[in-house]
N, C-alpha and C positions, 0 to 999 in steps of 0.2 A: 415635208416628206422625207426628212432625214432618218438615218438608220444607224444601228449599232451592229457590228459584225462580232459574233462570239466564236471563239476558236478553242477546241479541245484537241490538243496535238499529242499523238503517240509516236513511237519510234519509227514505225513504218506506215502511219496513216494520220489523218486528222479529220475530225468532224467540224461542221460549221452550221451556224444559223444566222440569218439576217433578220433583225427584229426592228420594227418601227419604233422610233424613239419617243413618239407621242402616245400612240394607241397600244403599244406593247404587243402588237400582232406579229406573229412569225410570218415573214414574207417569203422565206425560202430556207431550205435545209439541205445539207449534202454530206457526203463523205468521199475523201480521196484515200485510197488504200493500196497496199502492196507497193509502197514507195521503195524504190531501189531494186525491185525485182524485174525480170525480163518483161513481165506483162502486168502493168498496173491497171486499177479500175477506179472509176469515178462515177458517182451518181448524184443527181441534182433534182430536187423536188420543189415544185411550185404549185400551189393550189391542188395538191394531191396527184399531180402528174409528174412522173419521174422519167428522166432521160439518163441514159447510161453510156459510158464510153470505156473502151478497153485500149490502152496504149502504154508504151513505156513512160515511167515517171521517175526521172533519175534521182531527184531529191525533193526536199519540202518546197524549195523555191520553185522548181518546176510544177509541183503540185498546186501551188497558189496560182500559177498561171493557168493551169487546167481549170481551177475554180473560176477565175475571172472569165475565161472563154465560155464557161457554162452560163454565167450571168449574162454575157453578151448574146449568146445564142438563144437561151430559154427564158431570160428574165428572172426577176424584175430588173429593170434598167437601173444601173448604179448611178446614172446621171439624174434620173428622176428621184432616186432614193439614195442620195449621196451618203457615204459612210463617214460619220463624224468622230467615231472612236472605235477601237478594236479592244474587246475584252478577252483576256486569256485565262483559261483555267491552268493554275499551277498547283501541283499536289503538295509540295513541302515548303512551308515558309519558315520553319523552325520557330525560334523565340524572337525572331527579328521583325516579322511582318504580322500585324494584328488587324490590318484593314486593307482595302483595295489600294494599290499603289501604282502611280504612273511610272512606266518602265523607262529608266534612264540607263546609261552605261553602267553606273554603279549598281543599280538594281539587278541588271543582267549578271554582273560579277557575283553578287550575293546568291542569286538563284543557282548559279553554277557551283558556288562553294557549298551550298546545301545539298548538292547531288549525293554526297556520301550517305545522307539520311534517306534518300529516295532514288537509288541508282537506276531504277527502271523507269522512273517518271520525270524527274526534273530535267535531265538531259534532253529528253524528247520534247518536253514543254518549251525548253529553250530553243530547240531547233525550229519549232513553230513560230516562236516570237520573232526570231531573226528573219525567217522567210516572210512573215506577215509585215514586218517593218519595211522590207524591200518592196512589197507589193502596195503598201499604203504608207508612204514615207512622210506625208504631210498631215497626219492626224495623230492624236495621242493614243498610245497603247497602254492598257492598264492590266496589271496581274491581279487576279482574284484567287487567293490561296485557300485550298481545302482546309487547312489547319487554322485559319485566322479566327473563325467563330469560337474555337476552343481555347483562345488565349485567356479567357476569363476563368478557366479552371483554377480552383485554389490549390496551393502547394500540396495539400494532403492528397489531392486527386491525381496530380501529375507527377509526383515523386516516386521513384522506384526505391525499394529498401536494399540498395547495394552501396558499396563504398562511395561516399559522397564526393570525394576528390576525383576518383575515376569517372564517375557519372558526369561531373561538371566538365572535365577535360574533354570527354568524347560526346558531350551533348546528349546524354542518355536520359530521357524523360518521356512521359506521355505527351504526344502532340495531338492525337485524334485526327480523324478524317471525315469525309462527307459533310464537312462543316457548311458548305454552300447550300446543300440540301436541307440540313437541319435548321439553318437560319430561315430559309424560305418557308419551310413547312410550319415552323413555330409561328411565324407571322401570318401565314395563310390560315392557320387554325384559329388564331385570335380574330382575324377579320371575319371568318365564317361564323363564329359564335357571337360576333358583335361585342367583344370584350377587349379591353386594352391588353396587350401582350405582357405588360408589366405586372398584371394581376394574376397571371396564370403560372402554375406549376405543371409542367408537361413531361411525359415520357414519350419520346419519339423513336420509332422502330423503322429504320431504313433497311428494308429487306429486299436485296437483289442478289445477283451472283456474288457481289461483295455486300456485306451486311454490317450494320452498326447500330447500337442503341445510344441514346443521348438523354440525359436528364437536363431539362431547361427550366430554370427558375427566373421568372420575370424577364424572359427574353434572353437570358444569359446561360451559356453552357456551363454546368457545374460538374458534370461527370460524363464520361463517354467510354465506350467499350474498346475501340481501337487504341493502340498505344503508340510506341515510338514508330512503328510501321503499321500498315493496314492489316497485319496478320493477326493481331490479338483480338480476343473477344468472342463474337458469336461464331457458330459453325457457318461456313459459307460454301459456295459452289465447289471451289477447289482448295480452299484454305482451311487449315485446322481450327483457327481460333485458339482459345486458351489451352494450354498443355503444360504439364509439369516440365520445367527445363531440364530436369534430370533424364527424361526420356531421350533427349537429344544426345546427351553425353553417353547414355547407354547404347544407343544405336551407333554412335561413332566408334565405341570400343568393341561392341560385340558383332555388329554388322559391317564394320569397316567402311562406314559412310564418311565421305569427306564433308567439309563445310558446304561446298556447292551442292553435294548430294542432299544434305539435310535441307538446305534452302529450297531446292526444287521439290523435295517431298512435301514440305509444309505448305508451300505456296501453290503448287501445281498438281499435286497428286493426293491431296488430303480432302477434308470436308466431305460433301456429299459424294464427290467422285471416288474418294478413297474408301468410304463406307459402303456405297451402293453401286459403284461402277458407272454412275451417271451424275453429271453436275446440274442438269436442268431439273428444277423441282417438279415440273409436270411429268417428266419421265420417271422420277423416283416414285411419285404418288401412284402413277399407273402401274408400275411394277409391284408396289406394295398391294394394290387392289387385286393383282393376279397371284398373290400368295408369296411373293419374294420376301423371304425372311430378312435378308440383308437390307433391303429397301425399307422394310417396316422398322427395323432397328435404327436406320439412318434418320428417319422422321422422328423417332422417339428421342434420339440424341439431340437433334436440331431443336425441338421444342422444349426439351429439358433445360438446355443452355439458355434459350430465350426467356423462359419463365424465371430462371434464376436471376437474370439481369433485371427483369421487370420488378421482382421482389426487392432486389438490392436497391434500386433507384427509388422505389416507393418508400422504403425506410429512410434513405438518404434525404429525400425531399421533405419527408414528414407529412406533407399534404399533397395529394395529386388531384388535379382538376381534369386533365385529359391524358388519355393514352392514344397515340396516333400512329397508324400504319401507313407506310409510304414505299415508293419504289416498286419494281416489277412484281415481286412476290407479295409484298405488303399490300399493294393496291388490288391484286387480282386473285389471291388464293384465300378463299374463305375458310378452307380447312385448316391452314396454318394459323389464321387469326383465331379460330374457334379453339384449336388445341392450346394456343398460347395463353388463353384466358379462362379455360374451363375451371370450375371449382373456386373461383376467386370472389364469390359473392360476399364472403366475410370481409373482404377488403373494399366492399362497395362497388365492385366491378361486375356488372350484369350484362352480358352480351345478349342482344335480340337476334336469335338465329335466322329468323326470316329476313330481317334487314341486312344481316351479314351475308346472306346468300345472294342478295340482289347484286347484279353487275351494272356498273356505271363508270363513267370517266370523270364524274363530278365529285367534289367533296361531299361527304355525307356522314351522318351519325349512324352507328351500328349497335349502340347500346340501348337498353330498355329506357323508357321514360323515368323509371324509378331508380336507375343506376346513379349512385353518388358520383362516380367518375364517368365522365363523358368519353366513350370510345368512338374514334372517327377513322375514316380512310380519307386521306388528303393527298391528291396527286402532287408529286414534286415537279419542279421545273427549274433545274439548275441553270440552264441557259438564260432564262428570263432573269434569274437572280444575279447572274453575272453581268447582264446588260444593265440592270438597275444600278448595281454598284459601280459599274464603269461610268455611267452617266452621272451618278452622284459625285464622284471624285473629279470628273472633268468639268462639271458645272459649278463646283465649289469656288 
């Protein structure tokens, strides 16, 4: 009856799931948020029933005590489902970490040193690690890195064409993100199709508020749209994705924007929000349906960029067996899926619009039976993937 606790820590919140180590069933899930504010919030869900608390939560250590109190009050009992390991999502592993890693003092130092590459994420991930180790001092803690799956990128895919010495000194290269999701979905797709993942060439489209594309050959990432940071690539909820770097210089010179202003612009005020005034795809689509020209253009820009990456990865792989949609938008938005693939019959991609329109929480094929490329919707489960990787390294 043992379990794995999966933790995804942010600067003022953390999410968690308790997963049975044998059945892989999710036993409980929750979130502790507004840490450090006068009024914090915590929710804890078991078997669909959610309990909520509002109270001051001084720091992450206090937050973990709130979580433990929730388990004691609402279950499941951690005595009956003892935690044998804690898995932590860590965003940036740089070029140092290419597999799940048991967290030692040295690993914590390395995660901290890599914070310059992910200043919004790694310090928060580290706070969660420190607090969780205090709450569960007698079990192994494992870091699972978003970047690890992309360590198989060839040099041609991860190298930027800038001064090589400067790039090496400041660790400038493509790292890629959403790796835990891309890894899970690539293997779940192979399992669904009943084929070895080593035989498949896949294009995986993780489309949520953050979005990335990944070319996977034989289970290995060979190209991905996010770069040194999660800003590069597809158009996202509030992030611009690809942009001419000279635009930034132009805005600094002509609009008197500082470095911090540009950073905020590209990460928080761009993407669908910048184009349409709304970051949620459902709201943008509703506005477009009501004749909002800005929203209609935002959808055109979004799908144009998406189609460009599909085409590039199709050529890069040479042969594509599957195109897979996942994450919030990818799993639930039939219109985006349709617009992404319309007119690609010449590439052997034929979408079945009736199948595409069906709503389901299960993995499913949405291409026609005659399509050379199988198009699927496969729900992602990053928490389960973290639990699996945590168990694999602790049981090795």
